[in-house]
C-alpha positions as CSV (number, residue, x, y, z in Angstrom):
1,M,-23.1,4.4,-1.7
2,V,-20.9,7.1,0.0
3,S,-18.7,9.5,-2.0
4,W,-16.3,12.3,-1.0
5,V,-15.9,15.4,-3.2
6,R,-13.5,18.3,-3.0
7,R,-15.8,21.3,-3.5
8,R,-13.1,23.7,-4.8
9,D,-13.0,22.0,-8.2
10,Y,-15.8,19.4,-7.7
11,H,-13.1,16.7,-7.9
12,L,-14.5,13.2,-7.1
13,L,-12.1,11.8,-4.5
14,T,-13.8,8.5,-3.6
15,V,-16.8,6.4,-4.3
16,G,-17.5,3.6,-1.8
17,P,-14.2,2.0,-0.9
18,V,-12.5,3.1,-4.1
19,A,-10.2,6.3,-4.4
20,Y,-10.6,8.1,-7.7
21,S,-8.0,10.8,-7.2
22,S,-4.6,10.4,-8.9
23,D,-3.2,12.0,-5.7
24,Q,-2.2,9.0,-3.6
25,R,-2.5,11.1,-0.4
26,F,-6.3,10.7,-0.5
27,S,-7.9,7.4,0.7
28,V,-11.1,6.2,2.2
29,R,-11.8,3.8,5.0
30,Y,-15.0,2.2,6.0
31,I,-15.5,1.0,9.6
32,K,-18.4,-1.5,9.2
33,S,-19.0,-2.0,12.9
34,E,-19.5,1.8,13.3
35,K,-20.9,2.6,9.9
36,D,-18.3,5.3,9.5
37,W,-16.9,6.4,6.2
38,Q,-13.6,8.3,6.7
39,L,-11.7,10.4,4.2
40,H,-8.0,10.3,4.9
41,I,-5.6,13.0,3.6
42,R,-1.9,12.2,4.3
43,Y,0.8,14.8,4.4
44,V,-1.7,17.7,4.4
45,Q,-0.6,20.8,2.5
46,K,-1.9,24.4,2.4
47,R,-3.4,23.7,-1.1
48,D,-5.7,21.0,0.6
49,E,-7.5,23.8,2.4
50,G,-11.2,24.1,1.6
51,V,-14.5,22.4,1.7
52,Y,-15.0,18.7,1.4
53,E,-18.4,17.1,0.8
54,C,-19.5,13.6,1.9
55,Q,-22.5,12.5,-0.3
56,I,-24.8,9.6,0.4
57,A,-26.7,8.2,-2.5
58,T,-30.2,8.1,-1.0
59,H,-33.5,9.5,-2.0
60,P,-33.4,12.4,-1.3
61,P,-29.6,12.7,-1.3
62,I,-27.8,13.5,1.9
63,S,-24.6,15.5,2.1
64,L,-22.3,16.8,4.8
65,L,-19.8,19.7,4.3
66,S,-16.6,19.8,6.2
67,T,-14.1,22.7,6.0
68,L,-10.4,22.0,6.3
69,H,-8.2,24.9,7.6
70,V,-4.4,24.4,7.3
71,V,-2.5,26.5,9.8
72,G,1.3,26.5,9.8
73,E,3.8,24.5,7.8
74,F,2.9,21.0,9.1
75,I,-0.1,20.0,11.1
76,S,-0.3,16.2,11.0
77,K,0.6,13.2,8.9
78,C,-3.1,12.5,8.3
79,I,-6.3,14.4,8.6
80,V,-9.5,12.3,8.9
81,Y,-13.1,13.3,8.2
82,T,-15.7,10.8,9.4
83,F,-19.3,10.5,8.3
84,H,-21.5,8.2,10.3
85,V,-24.3,6.5,8.3
86,V,-27.4,5.8,10.4
87,G,-29.8,3.0,9.3
C-alpha cells in the first residue's frame, strides 16, 4: 500500500487510491502499467510549500521525501509527484 503525507503537520493525504484530505485539491492517481503513484495538487498555493512523503508499506518501510517550492503567484494548475514502485 502506498500513502502520501504532508510532513508539515503529518496530515495523511492519501492511502492507496483513496484521498483522505478534506481539501479537494489533493488527489492520487495510480498508473498500473508503470507502477507509478502520483500525488496531484491542483491550484497550488504558497501554503502548499513544504515536504511531502510517499510511504510504501513494506518490511522494512520505504519512503521518499519531495520538497515543493512555490515561486510567484501562480505556477501551474496541477503539481504532480510520482513514485515508481519496483517489484
